[in-house]
N, C-alpha and C positions, 0 to 999 in steps of 0.2 A: 448501557448502553441500548436506549429503547427506538431510537431511529436509527435506520444509514445513512443519513444526510448529516449526522453530526457529523462522524467519522469524515464523509466524503468534503466537507468542507475545513474539517481542519488538515486533510492532504491536501488541500487548493493551496493553503496556507503555504503549503511546503514546495507547491510546483510540483506537486502527483497529484494527475487528473482521472477520475475515476471516466471510465466510459460504459461501464453496467454495474449492475448492481441486484440483488435480489436476497429474497432470505424468509425466513419470520423467526423471532426472537426464539431462543438465543442464539439460532446459526445465520450467518449472513456471511454473502461471497459476494467479492467486489474484482473487480478489474480495472488497474491502473494501467499509467502509463504516464512517462517520463520521456522529456529529450536533454539532453545535455547542451548547455549553451553555447559553450566552443566549435563544439564538434558535430555532425551529425549522426550519434548515440543516440538510439532507441531502448527504452526499459521496458517492458511488459513483465505485469504483476498478477498473479492469484493469488487473492488473500480472501482467508476464512477465518470467521471469526466465532468464536463462541464466547457469546457476554458473559454466559452465569459464570463460567470457569474461566475467564481472562484470557482465553489461550488463543495463540494464533497461528495460521500455519501458512507459510509463503511458497509460493514457487515463481522464481524469478526469470525473464529472458532477457537477453542482451546481446545486442548483436556484433557489439564489441567485450571478449572477454577479457581485456585487460580493466575495465572499467567496473567489472561486474561486484567485486568486494566493498570497492568505496560507496557503488549505489545503495546496496545492501545493506551497508551501514549507515548511510545516510536516511534509508525508510526505516529502519529499523528503530532507531533515533528519534525520527518523527511519529512512530505509534509509540515510543517510551512516553512523550510527551501527552500523547494523549491518554495514555493508562494502560497501557498494552507494553507488555515486553517480549 
């Protein structure tokens, strides 16, 4: 990943939106949010990416803890399709 925009656009395709990003290669930080369609659940994600090692650190905050595991799996699945696991 040479530009943060590529990950931002990829995640938008999964209805996960970026509210802020920054950093310089190989370390990038993103702040994403998403909302559950059927309910007013909000998800906030801090995503730290090291593009040289392909490692990702996630911190997920959810207002409805009963949906946190499902969202975490969805977010990680979207990342894996980008090339991060």
